C-alpha positions as CSV (number, residue, x, y, z in Angstrom):
1,M,-0.1,0.2,0.1
2,A,3.1,2.1,0.2
3,S,2.4,3.1,-3.5
4,G,-1.1,4.6,-2.8
5,F,-2.8,2.3,-4.5
6,S,-5.3,-0.1,-3.1
7,Y,-5.4,-4.0,-4.0
8,T,-7.8,-3.2,-6.4
9,G,-6.0,-0.2,-8.3
10,G,-8.4,2.6,-6.7
11,R,-7.5,4.7,-3.5
12,S,-6.3,3.5,-0.7
13,R,-8.0,3.5,2.6
14,C,-6.1,5.6,4.3
15,F,-5.9,8.4,1.1
16,A,-8.4,11.0,2.2
17,Y,-6.1,11.3,5.6
18,W,-2.9,11.0,3.5
19,Q,-4.7,14.5,1.7
20,E,-5.4,16.4,5.1
21,F,-2.2,15.3,6.5
22,Q,-0.7,16.9,2.9
23,K,-2.8,19.9,3.0
24,C,-1.9,21.0,6.3
25,Y,1.7,20.3,6.1
26,A,1.8,22.4,3.0
27,Q,0.5,25.3,4.8
28,A,1.6,24.8,8.1
29,D,4.1,27.1,9.8
30,A,5.6,24.3,11.9
31,P,5.3,20.7,11.6
32,Q,3.9,20.1,14.8
33,Q,0.5,22.2,13.9
34,C,0.2,18.9,11.8
35,Q,0.0,16.6,14.6
36,L,-3.6,15.7,14.8
37,Q,-4.0,15.1,11.0
38,A,-0.5,12.5,11.1
39,E,-2.2,10.8,14.0
40,D,-5.3,9.9,12.0
41,Y,-3.1,8.8,9.1
42,L,-1.0,6.8,11.3
43,E,-4.2,5.6,13.3
44,C,-5.7,4.5,9.6
45,L,-2.3,3.1,8.7
46,H,-1.7,0.9,11.2
47,H,-4.9,0.8,13.9
48,T,-2.4,1.0,17.2
49,K,-5.1,2.7,18.8
50,E,-8.2,0.2,17.8
51,I,-5.6,-2.6,18.9
52,A,-5.0,-1.1,22.2
53,R,-8.8,-0.7,22.9
54,A,-9.7,-4.0,22.0
55,N,-7.0,-5.8,23.9
56,A,-8.4,-3.5,27.1
57,V,-12.0,-4.9,26.2
58,K,-10.9,-7.7,26.1
59,A,-8.5,-7.9,29.7
60,E,-11.5,-6.5,31.5
61,F,-14.4,-9.1,29.8
62,I,-11.4,-11.8,30.8
63,K,-11.0,-10.4,34.3
64,K,-15.0,-10.3,34.3
65,A,-15.5,-13.8,33.7
66,E,-12.7,-15.1,36.2
67,H,-14.3,-13.1,38.8
68,Q,-18.0,-14.8,37.9
69,A,-16.0,-18.6,37.7
70,T,-14.6,-17.8,40.9
71,E,-17.8,-16.5,42.6
72,G,-19.7,-19.4,40.9
73,R,-17.2,-21.6,42.5
74,K,-17.8,-20.6,45.8
75,V,-22.0,-21.3,45.6
76,A,-20.7,-24.6,43.9
77,D,-19.2,-25.4,47.0
78,V,-22.1,-24.1,49.2
79,L,-24.7,-26.1,47.4
80,A,-22.6,-29.2,47.2
81,D,-22.4,-29.4,51.2
82,G,-26.5,-29.1,51.2
83,V,-26.8,-26.4,53.6
84,I,-28.1,-22.9,53.7
85,V,-25.3,-20.9,55.1
86,G,-25.9,-17.7,52.7
87,V,-29.1,-16.9,54.4
88,G,-28.1,-17.6,57.6
89,L,-30.8,-20.5,59.0
90,I,-28.5,-23.2,59.1
91,Q,-24.6,-22.8,60.8
92,R,-22.8,-24.5,59.3
93,D,-20.2,-27.3,61.9
94,K,-16.6,-26.4,61.7
95,G,-15.1,-29.2,63.3
96,G,-17.8,-32.2,63.1
97,Q,-18.4,-32.0,66.8
98,D,-22.0,-31.9,68.3
99,K,-22.7,-29.7,71.4
């Protein structure tokens, strides 16, 4: 895609961003004035911000799923013992000794 043409022979997907950057750069007194256009063009080429955001969403999803899984295990342990501990109606016997 460095040639400026797409795979089908037309304009590349980032051509509009390149034109905006080129127009700004030609009219600017200092290159720093076109920083936003340069960031837009580079994001279009490499998708760095999009990939970083997708990875953050994926990490949060995995974290939430792991938390739900550990909570599920706690509930499963209680259900396996066959007592209602969460409500407080029946107290669990810690040592198996009767009073």
